[in-house]
C-alpha positions as MATLAB code, in Angstrom:
seq = 'XXXXXXXXXXXXXXXXXXXXXXXXXXXXXXXXXXXXXXXXXXXXXXXXXXXXXXXXXXXXXXXXXXXXXXXXXXXXXXXXXXXXXXXXXXXXXXXXXXXXXXXXXXXXXXXXXXXXXXXXXXXXXXXXXXXXXXXXXXXXXXXXXXXXXXXXXXXX';
ca = [
      85.464   87.041   78.804;
      83.440   87.163   75.598;
      80.357   89.241   75.039;
      79.279   92.765   75.647;
      81.221   94.894   78.092;
      79.255   95.573   81.301;
      77.635   98.979   81.699;
      78.939  100.924   84.711;
      76.440  101.126   87.576;
      76.172  104.919   87.486;
      75.178  104.781   83.793;
      72.524  102.143   84.537;
      71.037  104.436   87.201;
      70.990  107.423   84.840;
      69.267  105.309   82.174;
      66.668  104.042   84.662;
      68.165  100.517   84.840;
      66.515   99.331   81.604;
      67.478   95.656   82.158;
      66.024   95.708   85.697;
      68.991   93.640   86.900;
      70.391   94.109   90.398;
      72.807   97.015   90.703;
      76.267   96.580   92.163;
      76.066   98.522   95.421;
      79.654   97.701   96.335;
      81.294   98.827   93.099;
      84.819  100.097   93.863;
      85.349  103.843   93.726;
      89.086  104.518   93.397;
      90.447  107.819   94.644;
      90.892  110.476   91.981;
      94.591  111.285   91.520;
      97.339  111.448   88.926;
      99.676  108.477   89.459;
     103.405  109.108   89.104;
     105.022  108.212   85.796;
     106.899  104.875   85.763;
     110.658  105.374   85.399;
     110.988  102.542   82.862;
     108.864  104.242   80.175;
     110.710  105.401   77.070;
     111.198  109.153   76.726;
     108.326  109.443   74.232;
     106.134  107.457   76.648;
     107.006  109.825   79.494;
     106.013  112.809   77.355;
     102.725  111.078   76.474;
     102.167  110.266   80.184;
     102.569  113.924   81.137;
     100.153  115.173   78.491;
      97.540  112.433   78.836;
      97.469  112.326   82.633;
      96.699  116.053   82.761;
      93.960  115.738   80.131;
      92.414  112.742   81.902;
      92.525  114.514   85.262;
      90.808  117.594   83.818;
      88.165  115.283   82.320;
      87.615  113.785   85.789;
      88.380  110.193   84.774;
      91.928  109.717   86.127;
      92.113  107.654   89.318;
      94.760  105.823   91.309;
      93.590  102.559   89.692;
      94.354  103.699   86.140;
      98.164  103.733   86.148;
      98.623  100.326   84.461;
      96.174  101.147   81.653;
      97.763  104.571   81.138;
     101.192  102.925   81.068;
     100.005  100.566   78.295;
      98.525  103.516   76.387;
     101.890  105.300   76.548;
     103.737  102.105   75.510;
     101.456  101.767   72.481;
     102.169  105.387   71.563;
     105.926  104.698   71.777;
     105.523  101.605   69.584;
     103.656  103.673   66.982;
     106.418  106.282   66.880;
     109.125  103.613   66.557;
     107.285  101.847   63.730;
     106.848  105.129   61.891;
     110.608  105.751   62.062;
     111.325  102.263   60.685;
     108.821  102.698   57.847;
     110.180  106.130   56.974;
     113.734  104.742   56.916;
     113.084  101.414   55.154;
     109.864  102.069   53.213;
     106.566  100.215   53.280;
     107.860   97.423   51.045;
     111.112   95.706   50.118;
     112.185   93.524   47.199;
     113.577   89.989   47.332;
     114.852   87.807   44.533;
     113.632   84.223   44.427;
     115.814   81.238   43.518;
     114.346   81.337   40.017;
     115.404   84.978   39.606;
     111.967   86.555   39.959;
     111.569   89.693   42.047;
     108.977   89.690   44.801;
     107.790   92.785   46.612;
     107.036   92.104   50.265;
     105.521   94.247   52.982;
     107.842   95.674   55.604;
     106.997   93.901   58.906;
     106.939   97.309   60.598;
     103.749   98.110   58.654;
     101.879   95.212   60.312;
     103.405   96.126   63.679;
     102.215   99.716   63.244;
      98.706   98.507   62.422;
      98.624   96.295   65.545;
     100.018   99.045   67.799;
      97.512  101.520   66.379;
      94.600   99.145   67.078;
      95.751   98.683   70.683;
      96.277  102.429   71.045;
      92.746  103.139   69.834;
      91.251  100.608   72.256;
      93.018  102.304   75.184;
      91.917  105.746   73.937;
      88.323  104.482   73.944;
      88.699  103.061   77.477;
      89.712  106.488   78.736;
      87.105  108.369   76.677;
      89.727  110.086   74.515;
      87.888  109.800   71.197;
      84.845  111.883   70.256;
      82.532  108.859   70.096;
      83.829  107.370   73.342;
      83.476  110.676   75.202;
      79.725  110.537   74.776;
      79.684  107.237   76.735;
      81.971  108.214   79.622;
      80.534  109.553   82.845;
      83.063  111.746   84.655;
      82.957  112.038   88.408;
      81.977  115.438   89.733;
      84.800  117.386   91.341;
      83.746  116.449   94.876;
      82.604  112.852   94.239;
      85.889  111.211   95.241;
      86.897  113.578   98.033;
      86.859  111.959  101.441;
      84.978  113.608  104.246;
      87.479  114.186  107.078;
      84.707  113.608  109.632;
      83.473  110.354  108.089;
      85.500  108.185  110.486;
      83.774  109.845  113.453;
      80.215  110.195  112.140;
      80.075  107.780  109.266;
];
């Protein structure tokens, strides 16, 4: 879907609903929890999962619905580390000799792969509010916002 990303309902309310459009009263509110780490992640991805899931939980933005996005974030991190190893081993460029005997210097494909993985990684960091600029736009749930009232089924 092209265009501007929708503003979350709670941010519209805080801003006084400047567009005066109808608010989504049935917006999903996933339960706050740290999902378990997928077994198929690479070792570096599992380490990233452990660190990032704790940070996101302390920030109040980790929910049960975020496991797939966090998995992709950890995969991107693994890709970045692998590309860095390839570049360190093989260099940023390599030389080839043409049929006419000239030498051409070409870019190592791992450099472009690193750039693509880094761009994806940054976009996931922004989604989770893990960059300084993005943090100013994220609204974290208060500690009790996602806790279920045990009496709600009887009185609710």
